[in-house]
Every structure is written in structure tokens, then in C-alpha cells.
GUPAPA-200597 format. One record per residue: x, y, z of N, C-alpha, C, O, CB in turn; residue in one letter. Coordinates in steps of 0.1 Angstrom, whole numbers, padded with zeros to 4 digits, always signed. Glycine has a CB too. Layout:
// residues N
XYZXYZXYZXYZXYZa/...
// end
This chain:
// residues 210
-0297+0015+0162-0304+0023+0152-0320+0023+0154-0328+0028+0146-0300+0017+0137x/-0322+0016+0166-0336+0013+0169-0344+0025+0178-0355+0024+0183-0335-0003+0177x/-0335+0037+0179-0343+0047+0185-0339+0049+0201-0345+0057+0208-0359+0044+0182x/-0331+0041+0206-0327+0042+0220-0329+0056+0228-0337+0059+0236-0313+0039+0222x/-0318+0063+0221-0320+0079+0225-0331+0084+0226-0335+0088+0236-0316+0088+0216x/-0339+0084+0215-0353+0091+0214-0363+0084+0224-0372+0090+0230-0359+0090+0197x/-0360+0071+0226-0370+0065+0237-0367+0069+0251-0375+0072+0259-0370+0049+0237x/-0351+0070+0255-0352+0075+0266-0355+0090+0270-0358+0093+0281-0342+0073+0270x/-0353+0099+0258-0359+0112+0261-0371+0114+0262-0375+0122+0271-0357+0119+0252x/-0380+0106+0255-0393+0107+0258-0399+0103+0270-0409+0108+0275-0399+0103+0250x/-0391+0089+0274-0398+0085+0287-0395+0095+0300-0402+0097+0310-0392+0068+0290x/-0383+0101+0299-0380+0109+0310-0385+0125+0308-0381+0135+0315-0365+0107+0313x/-0392+0126+0298-0403+0142+0296-0391+0151+0287-0393+0163+0287-0408+0153+0316x/-0380+0145+0280-0371+0156+0273-0375+0159+0258-0372+0169+0252-0355+0152+0272x/-0381+0149+0254-0389+0148+0240-0404+0147+0238-0408+0136+0242-0384+0137+0233x/-0412+0155+0233-0426+0152+0230-0427+0139+0222-0419+0138+0212-0432+0165+0223x/-0436+0128+0224-0440+0120+0216-0450+0126+0204-0457+0135+0205-0445+0110+0223x/-0447+0117+0194-0453+0121+0183-0467+0117+0181-0476+0124+0177-0446+0117+0172x/-0468+0103+0186-0480+0095+0188-0481+0087+0203-0472+0081+0209-0480+0083+0175x/-0493+0087+0207-0496+0082+0220-0493+0091+0232-0491+0103+0229-0488+0070+0223x/-0492+0086+0244-0487+0091+0257-0478+0083+0264-0474+0072+0261-0497+0094+0266x/-0474+0090+0272-0463+0083+0283-0465+0090+0294-0464+0103+0295-0446+0085+0279x/-0468+0079+0307-0475+0087+0318-0468+0077+0332-0465+0065+0332-0494+0086+0315x/-0469+0085+0342-0460+0078+0355-0472+0080+0367-0477+0092+0370-0443+0089+0359x/-0476+0071+0371-0488+0074+0382-0497+0081+0378-0501+0089+0387-0486+0079+0395x/-0502+0082+0365-0516+0085+0361-0513+0100+0355-0523+0105+0349-0529+0084+0376x/-0498+0108+0356-0498+0118+0351-0488+0118+0339-0477+0112+0340-0497+0127+0360x/-0492+0125+0328-0483+0125+0317-0471+0132+0320-0470+0142+0328-0487+0129+0306x/-0461+0124+0313-0448+0129+0311-0445+0137+0297-0445+0132+0286-0440+0117+0313x/-0442+0150+0301-0440+0156+0285-0432+0171+0290-0436+0179+0298-0459+0160+0275x/-0423+0170+0285-0411+0182+0286-0412+0187+0303-0416+0197+0307-0414+0198+0274x/-0407+0176+0308-0405+0182+0320-0393+0192+0327-0382+0192+0322-0405+0172+0325x/-0395+0199+0336-0382+0207+0341-0376+0197+0353-0382+0188+0358-0386+0224+0347x/-0363+0200+0357-0357+0193+0366-0364+0192+0379-0365+0181+0385-0344+0198+0368x/-0370+0203+0382-0378+0203+0394-0391+0193+0391-0394+0185+0400-0382+0219+0399x/-0398+0194+0382-0409+0186+0378-0405+0173+0378-0412+0164+0384-0415+0191+0366x/-0392+0169+0370-0392+0156+0372-0388+0148+0387-0391+0136+0388-0384+0152+0363x/-0381+0155+0395-0377+0153+0405-0391+0149+0417-0391+0140+0425-0367+0165+0406x/-0402+0159+0415-0414+0162+0419-0421+0146+0418-0428+0141+0427-0420+0174+0411x/-0418+0141+0407-0425+0131+0403-0419+0117+0409-0426+0107+0412-0425+0132+0390x/-0404+0120+0409-0399+0107+0417-0392+0100+0403-0391+0088+0402-0413+0096+0425x/-0387+0109+0394-0385+0103+0383-0366+0106+0381-0363+0117+0381-0397+0110+0369x/-0361+0099+0381-0344+0097+0380-0341+0094+0366-0347+0086+0359-0338+0084+0390x/-0331+0100+0362-0323+0098+0348-0310+0097+0349-0304+0103+0358-0323+0109+0339x/-0304+0088+0340-0288+0088+0340-0287+0089+0324-0290+0078+0319-0278+0073+0349x/-0285+0097+0317-0284+0097+0303-0273+0088+0299-0266+0082+0307-0282+0110+0296x/-0273+0086+0284-0258+0077+0279-0249+0086+0275-0239+0080+0271-0260+0065+0267x/-0250+0099+0273-0239+0107+0268-0236+0117+0281-0240+0129+0281-0245+0115+0255x/-0228+0112+0290-0229+0121+0303-0220+0134+0302-0220+0143+0311-0224+0113+0314x/-0212+0133+0291-0204+0149+0287-0214+0156+0283-0214+0167+0287-0191+0151+0275x/-0224+0152+0276-0233+0162+0269-0245+0165+0280-0248+0177+0281-0238+0155+0255x/-0251+0156+0287-0263+0158+0293-0261+0158+0309-0268+0165+0316-0274+0148+0288x/-0251+0150+0314-0253+0148+0330-0244+0158+0337-0247+0161+0348-0250+0133+0335x/-0233+0163+0332-0222+0169+0337-0215+0180+0330-0214+0180+0317-0214+0159+0340x/-0209+0190+0336-0201+0198+0329-0188+0198+0335-0185+0201+0347-0206+0210+0329x/-0178+0193+0324-0163+0188+0327-0155+0201+0337-0149+0199+0347-0154+0185+0310x/-0157+0211+0334-0149+0223+0338-0156+0228+0351-0151+0238+0357-0149+0236+0325x/-0167+0221+0356-0174+0223+0369-0165+0213+0381-0159+0202+0378-0190+0218+0366x/-0166+0219+0394-0165+0208+0404-0175+0200+0405-0185+0199+0397-0163+0214+0417x/-0172+0192+0415-0180+0178+0418-0191+0187+0423-0201+0188+0417-0174+0164+0429x/-0190+0194+0434-0201+0203+0439-0207+0209+0430-0219+0207+0429-0199+0212+0449x/-0202+0216+0422-0209+0224+0415-0217+0213+0405-0228+0218+0402-0198+0235+0407x/-0215+0203+0400-0222+0193+0395-0232+0189+0399-0242+0187+0393-0216+0184+0394x/-0230+0188+0412-0242+0182+0423-0252+0194+0419-0263+0190+0415-0238+0181+0443x/-0250+0205+0420-0260+0216+0420-0268+0216+0408-0278+0222+0407-0254+0229+0422x/-0262+0208+0398-0270+0212+0386-0281+0199+0389-0290+0200+0381-0261+0212+0370x/-0280+0187+0399-0291+0179+0401-0302+0187+0412-0314+0184+0412-0285+0164+0407x/-0298+0194+0418-0304+0200+0429-0314+0212+0428-0321+0217+0438-0294+0203+0437x/-0314+0217+0415-0320+0231+0410-0333+0232+0417-0342+0223+0417-0322+0232+0394x/-0334+0244+0424-0345+0250+0432-0351+0241+0444-0360+0244+0451-0357+0252+0422x/-0342+0230+0445-0343+0224+0459-0343+0232+0469-0333+0239+0471-0332+0215+0462x/-0354+0235+0477-0354+0242+0493-0344+0239+0502-0340+0248+0509-0366+0240+0501x/-0339+0226+0502-0324+0222+0512-0318+0231+0509-0316+0239+0518-0316+0209+0509x/-0311+0234+0496-0300+0240+0493-0303+0255+0485-0294+0262+0483-0291+0230+0485x/-0314+0258+0482-0315+0272+0479-0328+0280+0485-0340+0278+0480-0314+0272+0464x/-0326+0287+0493-0336+0293+0500-0332+0308+0498-0321+0313+0498-0337+0288+0517x/-0344+0315+0495-0346+0330+0492-0337+0333+0482-0331+0344+0484-0342+0339+0504x/-0334+0327+0470-0327+0329+0461-0311+0328+0462-0303+0332+0453-0331+0338+0457x/-0309+0324+0474-0293+0321+0476-0290+0302+0478-0298+0294+0481-0287+0333+0492x/-0277+0301+0476-0276+0286+0475-0269+0284+0489-0262+0294+0493-0266+0281+0461x/-0270+0275+0495-0265+0269+0506-0253+0259+0500-0254+0247+0499-0276+0263+0514x/-0242+0266+0498-0232+0259+0492-0224+0249+0502-0219+0238+0499-0222+0271+0486x/-0224+0254+0515-0219+0245+0524-0222+0231+0526-0215+0221+0527-0221+0250+0534x/-0238+0232+0528-0245+0218+0529-0246+0213+0515-0250+0201+0514-0261+0218+0537x/-0244+0220+0504-0245+0212+0492-0230+0204+0493-0228+0191+0492-0248+0223+0476x/-0221+0212+0496-0204+0204+0495-0206+0194+0505-0202+0183+0502-0188+0214+0499x/-0212+0195+0518-0213+0185+0528-0219+0171+0523-0213+0161+0525-0222+0191+0538x/-0230+0171+0517-0238+0161+0509-0230+0154+0500-0230+0141+0500-0249+0167+0501x/-0221+0162+0491-0213+0158+0481-0204+0151+0485-0200+0141+0478-0208+0168+0474x/-0198+0154+0499-0188+0145+0503-0192+0132+0508-0185+0122+0507-0181+0150+0512x/-0203+0132+0512-0209+0122+0517-0212+0110+0506-0210+0098+0508-0222+0129+0523x/-0217+0116+0493-0219+0106+0481-0204+0102+0477-0202+0090+0474-0228+0114+0468x/-0193+0112+0475-0180+0107+0470-0174+0096+0480-0168+0087+0474-0170+0117+0468x/-0175+0097+0494-0173+0085+0503-0180+0071+0501-0175+0060+0502-0176+0089+0516x/-0195+0074+0496-0203+0062+0495-0198+0053+0484-0197+0041+0483-0217+0066+0494x/-0196+0063+0474-0196+0056+0459-0180+0053+0455-0177+0046+0445-0204+0068+0446x/-0170+0059+0464-0156+0054+0465-0152+0062+0455-0143+0057+0448-0152+0039+0462x/-0156+0074+0452-0152+0083+0440-0135+0087+0444-0132+0091+0455-0163+0097+0438x/-0125+0084+0432-0114+0085+0437-0110+0102+0431-0108+0104+0419-0104+0071+0433x/-0110+0112+0442-0108+0126+0439-0098+0132+0447-0096+0128+0459-0119+0132+0440x/-0093+0141+0443-0085+0150+0453-0095+0158+0462-0090+0161+0473-0075+0160+0445x/-0107+0164+0460-0117+0169+0467-0126+0173+0460-0125+0174+0448-0114+0178+0474x/-0139+0178+0468-0150+0180+0460-0150+0195+0453-0160+0199+0447-0162+0178+0469x/-0138+0201+0453-0136+0212+0444-0128+0210+0431-0124+0219+0424-0129+0223+0452x/-0126+0195+0429-0118+0193+0420-0128+0192+0406-0140+0190+0406-0110+0181+0425x/-0122+0195+0396-0129+0197+0384-0136+0182+0378-0128+0173+0380-0118+0205+0373x/-0144+0180+0375-0150+0163+0371-0144+0161+0359-0144+0149+0356-0169+0161+0369x/-0138+0168+0351-0133+0167+0338-0119+0159+0342-0114+0151+0334-0131+0181+0329x/-0114+0162+0351-0101+0156+0355-0102+0143+0360-0091+0137+0362-0095+0164+0367x/-0111+0137+0361-0115+0122+0366-0114+0111+0355-0114+0113+0342-0131+0123+0372x/-0114+0100+0361-0113+0089+0350-0128+0087+0344-0138+0093+0349-0107+0073+0357x/-0128+0080+0334-0144+0079+0329-0153+0073+0339-0165+0076+0339-0146+0070+0316x/-0146+0062+0348-0152+0053+0359-0158+0063+0368-0170+0064+0371-0141+0043+0366x/-0150+0069+0373-0151+0080+0382-0162+0091+0379-0171+0094+0387-0139+0086+0383x/-0161+0096+0368-0172+0106+0362-0182+0097+0363-0190+0101+0372-0170+0112+0346x/-0186+0086+0356-0200+0080+0360-0202+0075+0371-0214+0070+0373-0205+0071+0352x/-0194+0074+0382-0200+0073+0395-0206+0086+0401-0214+0086+0410-0191+0067+0404x/-0200+0098+0395-0206+0110+0399-0220+0114+0394-0228+0122+0400-0198+0118+0396x/-0222+0107+0383-0237+0109+0376-0243+0100+0382-0254+0104+0385-0240+0106+0360x/-0241+0086+0389-0250+0078+0394-0252+0084+0409-0263+0081+0414-0244+0062+0392x/-0243+0090+0416-0243+0096+0430-0254+0108+0428-0262+0111+0437-0227+0102+0435x/-0253+0116+0416-0262+0127+0417-0278+0122+0416-0287+0127+0422-0258+0138+0407x/-0280+0112+0407-0293+0106+0406-0296+0098+0418-0307+0101+0422-0293+0098+0393x/-0291+0090+0424-0294+0084+0438-0298+0095+0447-0310+0096+0452-0280+0077+0443x/-0288+0105+0450-0292+0113+0458-0307+0120+0457-0314+0121+0467-0281+0122+0458x/-0308+0123+0447-0323+0128+0445-0335+0120+0449-0346+0124+0450-0326+0130+0430x/-0331+0105+0453-0342+0096+0457-0354+0094+0450-0365+0096+0455-0347+0099+0468x/-0351+0089+0437-0362+0088+0429-0369+0072+0431-0364+0061+0435-0356+0091+0413x/-0383+0074+0426-0390+0061+0426-0388+0052+0415-0390+0040+0416-0405+0063+0426x/-0383+0057+0404-0383+0052+0391-0369+0058+0385-0367+0071+0384-0397+0056+0382x/-0358+0048+0382-0347+0055+0376-0346+0049+0363-0350+0038+0362-0333+0053+0383x/-0341+0058+0351-0340+0054+0337-0327+0055+0337-0322+0065+0342-0347+0061+0326x/-0318+0044+0332-0303+0045+0330-0301+0040+0314-0304+0029+0309-0295+0035+0342x/-0294+0049+0308-0291+0045+0295-0277+0043+0291-0269+0052+0294-0296+0055+0287x/-0272+0031+0286-0258+0030+0283-0249+0035+0297-0241+0044+0296-0254+0040+0270x/-0252+0027+0309-0244+0031+0321-0230+0030+0320-0223+0038+0327-0247+0024+0333x/-0226+0021+0313-0208+0016+0314-0204+0019+0302-0195+0011+0298-0203-0002+0317x/-0208+0028+0294-0202+0031+0278-0188+0040+0283-0187+0048+0293-0215+0043+0267x/-0179+0037+0276-0166+0044+0277-0158+0043+0289-0149+0051+0291-0168+0056+0274x/-0164+0033+0297-0152+0031+0308-0147+0019+0311-0154+0010+0305-0156+0034+0321x/-0138+0014+0316-0128+0004+0318-0139-0010+0322-0151-0009+0323-0116+0009+0332x/-0132-0020+0323-0139-0034+0328-0142-0032+0343-0154-0034+0347-0129-0049+0326x/-0129-0027+0351-0134-0026+0364-0144-0018+0369-0153-0021+0376-0125-0023+0371x/-0142-0007+0365-0151+0006+0370-0167-0003+0362-0177-0002+0369-0145+0028+0360x/-0167-0009+0352-0181-0014+0349-0188-0021+0359-0199-0018+0363-0181-0022+0337x/-0183-0030+0364-0185-0040+0374-0190-0030+0386-0202-0033+0391-0171-0050+0379x/-0184-0020+0391-0188-0013+0401-0200-0002+0398-0208+0001+0407-0177-0006+0405x/-0201+0001+0386-0211+0008+0381-0224+0000+0384-0234+0003+0391-0208+0012+0367x/-0223-0013+0376-0236-0021+0377-0239-0025+0391-0251-0025+0394-0236-0035+0369x/-0231-0029+0402-0230-0035+0416-0239-0024+0420-0251-0026+0424-0214-0037+0424x/-0234-0011+0419-0241+0001+0423-0256+0002+0420-0264+0005+0429-0235+0013+0418x/-0260+0001+0408-0275+0000+0406-0280-0012+0409-0292-0010+0411-0278+0003+0392x/-0277-0026+0410-0283-0035+0416-0284-0030+0431-0296-0031+0434-0275-0047+0414x/-0275-0026+0442-0277-0025+0454-0287-0012+0458-0294-0012+0469-0264-0024+0459x/-0288-0002+0449-0299+0009+0447-0312+0003+0447-0322+0007+0454-0298+0018+0434x/-0313-0008+0438-0326-0012+0434-0331-0021+0448-0343-0020+0451-0326-0021+0418x/-0322-0029+0454-0325-0037+0466-0328-0031+0477-0338-0033+0484-0316-0045+0468x/-0318-0020+0479-0321-0015+0493-0329-0003+0493-0332+0001+0505-0309-0011+0500x/-0334+0003+0482-0344+0015+0483-0357+0012+0473-0365+0021+0472-0336+0028+0477x/-0359+0001+0468-0371-0005+0465-0375+0003+0454-0387+0005+0451-0381-0005+0475x/-0362+0009+0444-0367+0016+0433-0364+0008+0422-0355+0000+0420-0361+0029+0432x/-0376+0013+0411-0374+0006+0398-0365+0009+0388-0366+0021+0384-0385+0006+0393x/-0356+0002+0383-0343+0007+0374-0347+0002+0362-0347-0011+0361-0328+0001+0378x/-0349+0008+0352-0349+0005+0337-0335+0007+0330-0329+0018+0333-0359+0013+0329x/-0330-0001+0322-0317+0001+0319-0316-0002+0304-0319-0013+0300-0308-0007+0327x/-0312+0008+0296-0308+0005+0282-0294+0000+0280-0286+0006+0286-0309+0017+0274x/-0290-0009+0273-0276-0013+0271-0278-0023+0258-0287-0031+0256-0270-0021+0285x/-0265-0020+0248-0265-0026+0237-0256-0041+0243-0258-0051+0237-0256-0017+0224x/-0249-0041+0254-0247-0053+0260-0253-0064+0266-0257-0062+0277-0241-0052+0265x/-0254-0075+0259-0263-0082+0262-0260-0090+0277-0268-0092+0286-0266-0091+0251x/-0247-0093+0274-0242-0100+0290-0243-0091+0304-0245-0095+0315-0227-0104+0290x/-0242-0077+0299-0242-0068+0311-0256-0070+0312-0259-0074+0324-0236-0052+0309x/-0268-0068+0305-0279-0067+0309-0283-0083+0316-0291-0084+0325-0287-0062+0298x/-0277-0091+0313-0280-0105+0318-0276-0107+0333-0283-0114+0341-0271-0115+0309x/-0263-0099+0336-0259-0101+0350-0266-0089+0359-0263-0088+0371-0241-0101+0351x/-0274-0081+0354-0278-0070+0363-0293-0069+0362-0298-0064+0372-0271-0057+0359x/-0303-0073+0351-0314-0073+0352-0322-0085+0355-0317-0096+0353-0318-0067+0344x/-0336-0083+0360-0345-0095+0361-0352-0099+0347-0355-0111+0344-0357-0092+0371x/-0354-0089+0338-0361-0093+0327-0354-0084+0318-0348-0074+0322-0377-0091+0327x/-0355-0089+0300-0348-0083+0295-0358-0081+0281-0363-0091+0275-0334-0089+0295x/-0360-0070+0277-0369-0065+0263-0362-0063+0251-0353-0054+0250-0376-0050+0265x/-0364-0070+0243-0353-0071+0228-0361-0063+0219-0373-0066+0217-0351-0088+0221x/-0354-0053+0214-0359-0042+0204-0354-0047+0193-0341-0048+0193-0356-0027+0207x/-0362-0050+0181-0357-0051+0169-0367-0045+0155-0379-0047+0154-0355-0066+0169x/-0360-0039+0144-0369-0031+0138-0378-0021+0140-0388-0018+0134-0374-0037+0134x/-0373-0016+0152-0381-0005+0162-0395-0011+0171-0404-0004+0176-0387+0008+0151x/-0393-0022+0170-0405-0028+0179-0400-0039+0191-0390-0046+0190-0416-0038+0168x/-0407-0038+0201-0403-0046+0211-0408-0064+0206-0420-0068+0206-0410-0040+0226x/-0399-0071+0203-0403-0084+0198-0402-0093+0210-0405-0104+0207-0393-0088+0186x/-0399-0093+0221-0402-0101+0232-0396-0095+0243-0389-0084+0243-0398-0116+0229x/-0399-0104+0257-0395-0099+0271-0394-0110+0276-0403-0118+0278-0404-0088+0279x/-0380-0112+0279-0377-0129+0288-0369-0125+0297-0363-0115+0297-0368-0142+0280x/-0369-0136+0306-0361-0135+0319-0348-0135+0314-0345-0140+0303-0363-0147+0329x/-0338-0129+0325-0326-0127+0323-0316-0140+0320-0305-0142+0314-0321-0120+0333x/-0326-0149+0325-0318-0165+0325-0318-0173+0315-0313-0184+0315-0321-0174+0335x/-0328-0166+0301-0330-0172+0290-0315-0173+0282-0307-0165+0283-0342-0165+0283x/-0315-0184+0274-0302-0186+0267-0299-0178+0257-0308-0172+0252-0301-0197+0261x/-0285-0176+0253-0281-0168+0246-0286-0170+0231-0287-0160+0223-0268-0168+0248x/-0289-0179+0227-0293-0186+0214-0307-0180+0213-0310-0178+0202-0292-0203+0213x/-0315-0178+0222-0332-0175+0223-0329-0158+0220-0332-0151+0210-0342-0180+0243x/-0323-0154+0229-0318-0137+0228-0316-0133+0213-0321-0124+0207-0302-0133+0236x/-0306-0143+0207-0300-0141+0196-0310-0140+0184-0308-0132+0175-0291-0152+0195x/-0320-0150+0186-0327-0152+0177-0341-0139+0173-0346-0136+0163-0330-0166+0181x/-0343-0137+0186-0351-0122+0188-0344-0111+0181-0350-0102+0175-0352-0118+0205x/-0333-0111+0183-0326-0099+0179-0327-0095+0165-0327-0083+0161-0312-0102+0183x/-0327-0107+0156-0326-0107+0142-0342-0109+0135-0346-0108+0124-0315-0120+0137x/-0347-0113+0145-0363-0116+0140-0368-0106+0130-0374-0111+0121-0374-0116+0152x/-0366-0094+0131-0372-0083+0124-0361-0076+0110-0365-0068+0101-0373-0071+0137x/-0349-0083+0112-0340-0077+0102-0344-0085+0089-0346-0097+0089-0325-0079+0107x/-0344-0077+0076-0346-0080+0066-0334-0080+0057-0335-0083+0045-0355-0072+0062x/
// end
């Protein structure tokens, strides 16, 4: 109830701010297309993968294409180099250990954890400098959660990418992030190191509750 979805949509340029501005490297972020977002180095993994991050009736390769719209590597003179796209999709599938029969398999046939790993692979392949992730483990089992969070930490370490993550699970944040900002009553009431005690976090969470 603190506006997490609205916040993520504004930060990645999907929703216009009513007050103030949001900018990255001095450029204002407002109503960005996929091409503009990629050019800015802004990656995004939304909280609702079924609504915003994938098309269940499309194959994995076709879902990858949604992230590569207008990419000159795959789209030349109005035509899509489907073979090159398919080969890169295979590389990502192997890297993320996505359990599938083949890249032509519909993503809706995969488990929740493997669907989320496809979303991660799509975002990572675009090589963002800043990656915004919202509720990355929602609706997946415990084992898959660990794989997803480990992939985020590895991507951060090996590529020097800033990762900002929204989650309603405090322990998930504490095992993944360096710093945690607590939002209560629609305001940031504190930013603490992840090593801070659960009691301190708990006190901040209810600080604006009336």
C-alpha cells in the first residue's frame, strides 16, 4: 500500500511523475520506449512477469525478441535475424540453467522459477548499467528463489551494474542487498545497512503507522 508499483513505473519511465523529476546521468526519464530505455542503460524486471515481462503463448526466442526491439544486431532493414536471436537465446538458457525442451517451447509451459529466470536473462542480455527489479521471487518456490537472488548478486559483482530491488520480504533483502531503504506511510523513513538488526527494521516499518 506504499505505492511500490507506481514507484517502479516512474523510475523506469513507464509512468509520468505528478511532481518533481526522475533523471539518470542528467537525462530525464519520462515515458521511455524500449529502445530509449536500452540506450540509457536502464534495465527493468517488473513485479508482474505475466502482465509486463513475457507473453506465455510465445516461445522463449520470441519472448527474447520483445526485449531486443529495434536492436540493429537482430533487426536489419526491417527484417529480423531470427537465427542469430535463437542462438543468443540458447546461450542465455544454458547460462541460467533454464529447464526447457528447447527455445521454441512456449514460456507458459515452464515452472514459475524458470519463467522468472527467462525474465532475468532477457534483462541481463541487454547489458544495462542500472537494473531495477521489483519482487523478483514472487510466486516461485524456495529453491528457485535462491537461484534468482544468486543470479542478481553475481550480475552485480561481475558486471559492476547497480541493482535496485523492491521486495516485501525483509530477509530476502538482507541476504541480497548492501543497503535497505524502508518505506512507511508513503515516505522513506530510513536507509540502513543490511546487517542492521530485525528489531531496528521493524521499528522503522511501523514508524508512520497511525
